[in-house]
C-alpha positions as protocol buffer text, in pm:
chain_id: "A"
residue {
  index: 1
  type: MET
  ca { x: -345 y: -1494 z: -4399 }
}
residue {
  index: 2
  type: LYS
  ca { x: -8 y: -1459 z: -4232 }
}
residue {
  index: 3
  type: VAL
  ca { x: 299 y: -1472 z: -4454 }
}
residue {
  index: 4
  type: SER
  ca { x: 636 y: -1465 z: -4281 }
}
residue {
  index: 5
  type: PHE
  ca { x: 929 y: -1315 z: -4460 }
}
residue {
  index: 6
  type: ASN
  ca { x: 1287 y: -1296 z: -4336 }
}
residue {
  index: 7
  type: TYR
  ca { x: 1453 y: -1005 z: -4512 }
}
residue {
  index: 8
  type: GLN
  ca { x: 1802 y: -888 z: -4419 }
}
residue {
  index: 9
  type: SER
  ca { x: 1918 y: -690 z: -4724 }
}
residue {
  index: 10
  type: ARG
  ca { x: 1949 y: -311 z: -4733 }
}
residue {
  index: 11
  type: SER
  ca { x: 1830 y: -292 z: -5094 }
}
residue {
  index: 12
  type: ALA
  ca { x: 1471 y: -258 z: -5212 }
}
residue {
  index: 13
  type: LEU
  ca { x: 1221 y: -506 z: -5070 }
}
residue {
  index: 14
  type: PRO
  ca { x: 1155 y: -779 z: -5330 }
}
residue {
  index: 15
  type: LEU
  ca { x: 776 y: -765 z: -5360 }
}
residue {
  index: 16
  type: GLU
  ca { x: 783 y: -1050 z: -5610 }
}
residue {
  index: 17
  type: ALA
  ca { x: 924 y: -1281 z: -5342 }
}
residue {
  index: 18
  type: LEU
  ca { x: 653 y: -1173 z: -5096 }
}
residue {
  index: 19
  type: GLN
  ca { x: 384 y: -1232 z: -5357 }
}
residue {
  index: 20
  type: ALA
  ca { x: 524 y: -1576 z: -5439 }
}
residue {
  index: 21
  type: ASP
  ca { x: 529 y: -1666 z: -5068 }
}
residue {
  index: 22
  type: PHE
  ca { x: 170 y: -1547 z: -5034 }
}
residue {
  index: 23
  type: HIS
  ca { x: 51 y: -1757 z: -5328 }
}
residue {
  index: 24
  type: LEU
  ca { x: 235 y: -2062 z: -5189 }
}
residue {
  index: 25
  type: GLN
  ca { x: 81 y: -2016 z: -4841 }
}
residue {
  index: 26
  type: HIS
  ca { x: -264 y: -1956 z: -4992 }
}
residue {
  index: 27
  type: LYS
  ca { x: -246 y: -2273 z: -5199 }
}
residue {
  index: 28
  type: LYS
  ca { x: -133 y: -2477 z: -4894 }
}
residue {
  index: 29
  type: GLN
  ca { x: -416 y: -2340 z: -4680 }
}
residue {
  index: 30
  type: TYR
  ca { x: -704 y: -2324 z: -4935 }
}
residue {
  index: 31
  type: THR
  ca { x: -588 y: -2580 z: -5201 }
}
residue {
  index: 32
  type: PHE
  ca { x: -609 y: -2331 z: -5490 }
}
residue {
  index: 33
  type: GLN
  ca { x: -411 y: -2032 z: -5616 }
}
residue {
  index: 34
  type: LEU
  ca { x: -560 y: -1687 z: -5671 }
}
residue {
  index: 35
  type: ASP
  ca { x: -528 y: -1529 z: -6013 }
}
residue {
  index: 36
  type: ALA
  ca { x: -632 y: -1187 z: -5878 }
}
residue {
  index: 37
  type: PRO
  ca { x: -396 y: -915 z: -5756 }
}
residue {
  index: 38
  type: ILE
  ca { x: -297 y: -933 z: -5389 }
}
residue {
  index: 39
  type: GLU
  ca { x: -450 y: -678 z: -5152 }
}
residue {
  index: 40
  type: TRP
  ca { x: -223 y: -584 z: -4859 }
}
residue {
  index: 41
  type: VAL
  ca { x: -451 y: -534 z: -4557 }
}
residue {
  index: 42
  type: ASN
  ca { x: -199 y: -480 z: -4277 }
}
residue {
  index: 43
  type: PHE
  ca { x: 162 y: -534 z: -4188 }
}
residue {
  index: 44
  type: HIS
  ca { x: 322 y: -660 z: -3871 }
}
residue {
  index: 45
  type: LEU
  ca { x: 687 y: -565 z: -3866 }
}
residue {
  index: 46
  type: VAL
  ca { x: 944 y: -700 z: -3623 }
}
residue {
  index: 47
  type: ALA
  ca { x: 1284 y: -540 z: -3652 }
}
residue {
  index: 48
  type: SER
  ca { x: 1608 y: -612 z: -3474 }
}
residue {
  index: 49
  type: VAL
  ca { x: 1871 y: -341 z: -3462 }
}
residue {
  index: 50
  type: PRO
  ca { x: 2198 y: -374 z: -3271 }
}
residue {
  index: 51
  type: VAL
  ca { x: 2257 y: -80 z: -3038 }
}
residue {
  index: 52
  type: PRO
  ca { x: 2550 y: -8 z: -2811 }
}
residue {
  index: 53
  type: LYS
  ca { x: 2497 y: -105 z: -2449 }
}
residue {
  index: 54
  type: PRO
  ca { x: 2444 y: 208 z: -2239 }
}
residue {
  index: 55
  type: SER
  ca { x: 2677 y: 282 z: -1954 }
}
residue {
  index: 56
  type: PHE
  ca { x: 2538 y: 420 z: -1633 }
}
residue {
  index: 57
  type: PRO
  ca { x: 2748 y: 615 z: -1386 }
}
residue {
  index: 58
  type: GLU
  ca { x: 2820 y: 434 z: -1065 }
}
residue {
  index: 59
  type: GLN
  ca { x: 2767 y: 610 z: -735 }
}
residue {
  index: 60
  type: PRO
  ca { x: 3083 y: 700 z: -548 }
}
residue {
  index: 61
  type: GLN
  ca { x: 3163 y: 482 z: -249 }
}
residue {
  index: 62
  type: PRO
  ca { x: 3082 y: 656 z: 79 }
}
residue {
  index: 63
  type: GLU
  ca { x: 3341 y: 743 z: 336 }
}
residue {
  index: 64
  type: ALA
  ca { x: 3361 y: 490 z: 619 }
}
residue {
  index: 65
  type: SER
  ca { x: 3219 y: 742 z: 869 }
}
residue {
  index: 66
  type: GLN
  ca { x: 2916 y: 832 z: 657 }
}
residue {
  index: 67
  type: THR
  ca { x: 2589 y: 703 z: 805 }
}
residue {
  index: 68
  type: PRO
  ca { x: 2238 y: 734 z: 662 }
}
residue {
  index: 69
  type: ALA
  ca { x: 2053 y: 1043 z: 784 }
}
residue {
  index: 70
  type: ILE
  ca { x: 1747 y: 960 z: 991 }
}
residue {
  index: 71
  type: TYR
  ca { x: 1477 y: 1214 z: 910 }
}
residue {
  index: 72
  type: ALA
  ca { x: 1231 y: 1100 z: 1174 }
}
residue {
  index: 73
  type: GLU
  ca { x: 1114 y: 813 z: 1389 }
}
residue {
  index: 74
  type: SER
  ca { x: 748 y: 717 z: 1367 }
}
residue {
  index: 75
  type: LYS
  ca { x: 499 y: 443 z: 1454 }
}
residue {
  index: 76
  type: VAL
  ca { x: 392 y: 281 z: 1126 }
}
residue {
  index: 77
  type: ASP
  ca { x: 116 y: 27 z: 1067 }
}
residue {
  index: 78
  type: PHE
  ca { x: 251 y: -243 z: 833 }
}
residue {
  index: 79
  type: GLY
  ca { x: -79 y: -430 z: 806 }
}
residue {
  index: 80
  type: SER
  ca { x: -26 y: -803 z: 865 }
}
residue {
  index: 81
  type: PHE
  ca { x: 328 y: -728 z: 988 }
}
residue {
  index: 82
  type: GLY
  ca { x: 186 y: -519 z: 1275 }
}
residue {
  index: 83
  type: THR
  ca { x: 261 y: -169 z: 1401 }
}
residue {
  index: 84
  type: HIS
  ca { x: 628 y: -88 z: 1454 }
}
residue {
  index: 85
  type: THR
  ca { x: 842 y: 207 z: 1545 }
}
residue {
  index: 86
  type: SER
  ca { x: 1027 y: 280 z: 1222 }
}
residue {
  index: 87
  type: MET
  ca { x: 1311 y: 501 z: 1116 }
}
residue {
  index: 88
  type: VAL
  ca { x: 1241 y: 739 z: 827 }
}
residue {
  index: 89
  type: TYR
  ca { x: 1554 y: 791 z: 617 }
}
residue {
  index: 90
  type: GLU
  ca { x: 1630 y: 1068 z: 369 }
}
residue {
  index: 91
  type: ARG
  ca { x: 1686 y: 894 z: 33 }
}
residue {
  index: 92
  type: ASP
  ca { x: 1956 y: 1143 z: -67 }
}
residue {
  index: 93
  type: SER
  ca { x: 2165 y: 1039 z: 234 }
}
residue {
  index: 94
  type: LEU
  ca { x: 2172 y: 671 z: 128 }
}
residue {
  index: 95
  type: SER
  ca { x: 2474 y: 581 z: -80 }
}
residue {
  index: 96
  type: SER
  ca { x: 2610 y: 278 z: -260 }
}
residue {
  index: 97
  type: GLY
  ca { x: 2658 y: -18 z: -27 }
}
residue {
  index: 98
  type: THR
  ca { x: 2407 y: 101 z: 234 }
}
residue {
  index: 99
  type: VAL
  ca { x: 2214 y: -186 z: 395 }
}
residue {
  index: 100
  type: LEU
  ca { x: 1900 y: -123 z: 602 }
}
residue {
  index: 101
  type: GLU
  ca { x: 1681 y: -368 z: 792 }
}
residue {
  index: 102
  type: GLY
  ca { x: 1306 y: -318 z: 804 }
}
residue {
  index: 103
  type: PRO
  ca { x: 1095 y: -172 z: 941 }
}
residue {
  index: 104
  type: ALA
  ca { x: 1189 y: 156 z: 775 }
}
residue {
  index: 105
  type: ILE
  ca { x: 1060 y: 424 z: 540 }
}
residue {
  index: 106
  type: ILE
  ca { x: 1284 y: 584 z: 276 }
}
residue {
  index: 107
  type: ALA
  ca { x: 1153 y: 932 z: 194 }
}
residue {
  index: 108
  type: GLU
  ca { x: 1225 y: 1118 z: -130 }
}
residue {
  index: 109
  type: LYS
  ca { x: 1089 y: 1438 z: -281 }
}
residue {
  index: 110
  type: ASP
  ca { x: 852 y: 1250 z: -511 }
}
residue {
  index: 111
  type: THR
  ca { x: 798 y: 909 z: -348 }
}
residue {
  index: 112
  type: SER
  ca { x: 841 y: 696 z: -39 }
}
residue {
  index: 113
  type: THR
  ca { x: 964 y: 338 z: -18 }
}
residue {
  index: 114
  type: VAL
  ca { x: 821 y: 115 z: 255 }
}
residue {
  index: 115
  type: LEU
  ca { x: 1053 y: -148 z: 399 }
}
residue {
  index: 116
  type: PRO
  ca { x: 840 y: -385 z: 612 }
}
residue {
  index: 117
  type: PRO
  ca { x: 975 y: -577 z: 912 }
}
residue {
  index: 118
  type: GLY
  ca { x: 1182 y: -878 z: 807 }
}
residue {
  index: 119
  type: PHE
  ca { x: 1293 y: -722 z: 478 }
}
residue {
  index: 120
  type: GLN
  ca { x: 1636 y: -589 z: 388 }
}
residue {
  index: 121
  type: LEU
  ca { x: 1722 y: -300 z: 158 }
}
residue {
  index: 122
  type: THR
  ca { x: 2059 y: -271 z: -16 }
}
residue {
  index: 123
  type: ILE
  ca { x: 2169 y: 15 z: -241 }
}
residue {
  index: 124
  type: ASP
  ca { x: 2363 y: -115 z: -540 }
}
residue {
  index: 125
  type: ARG
  ca { x: 2651 y: 64 z: -713 }
}
residue {
  index: 126
  type: TRP
  ca { x: 2411 y: 251 z: -944 }
}
residue {
  index: 127
  type: GLY
  ca { x: 2186 y: 376 z: -663 }
}
residue {
  index: 128
  type: ASN
  ca { x: 1902 y: 125 z: -712 }
}
residue {
  index: 129
  type: LEU
  ca { x: 1709 y: 14 z: -403 }
}
residue {
  index: 130
  type: ILE
  ca { x: 1719 y: -367 z: -388 }
}
residue {
  index: 131
  type: ILE
  ca { x: 1466 y: -513 z: -142 }
}
residue {
  index: 132
  type: LYS
  ca { x: 1478 y: -876 z: -36 }
}
residue {
  index: 133
  type: LYS
  ca { x: 1259 y: -1075 z: 198 }
}
residue {
  index: 134
  type: GLY
  ca { x: 1436 y: -1189 z: 513 }
}
residue {
  index: 135
  type: ASN
  ca { x: 1409 y: -1520 z: 695 }
}
residue {
  index: 136
  type: GLY
  ca { x: 1082 y: -1613 z: 858 }
}
residue {
  index: 137
  type: TYR
  ca { x: 857 y: -1411 z: 625 }
}
residue {
  index: 138
  type: GLU
  ca { x: 670 y: -1588 z: 348 }
}
């Protein structure tokens, strides 16, 4: 049987209150009260603890003349979007505020990001790649 208990004190847990709640719930559900000791089978604990919000460093704004470094140009098969000549960009050269239109590939040391035709990639101020579908593609 499930017995909910909202406890917010920092002192010892009042087992008597838990036992009383159990007996009350048992009587409501089964129409009688147990005279035997309660056996605790399992616990499900949900805790809420306030923590300070982390701060993440923002990427510095690029100089106006800085452009993304194109690593290569390659024909890429995008499945239902067809085969397109695509630029392959070095991820490390993309800075905050960069906007790229698909088709493109963003290459990193440990992964690659595929930007299909009709999609747009924007780098936010923390360096995240935000990809949105463009017009005409459902």
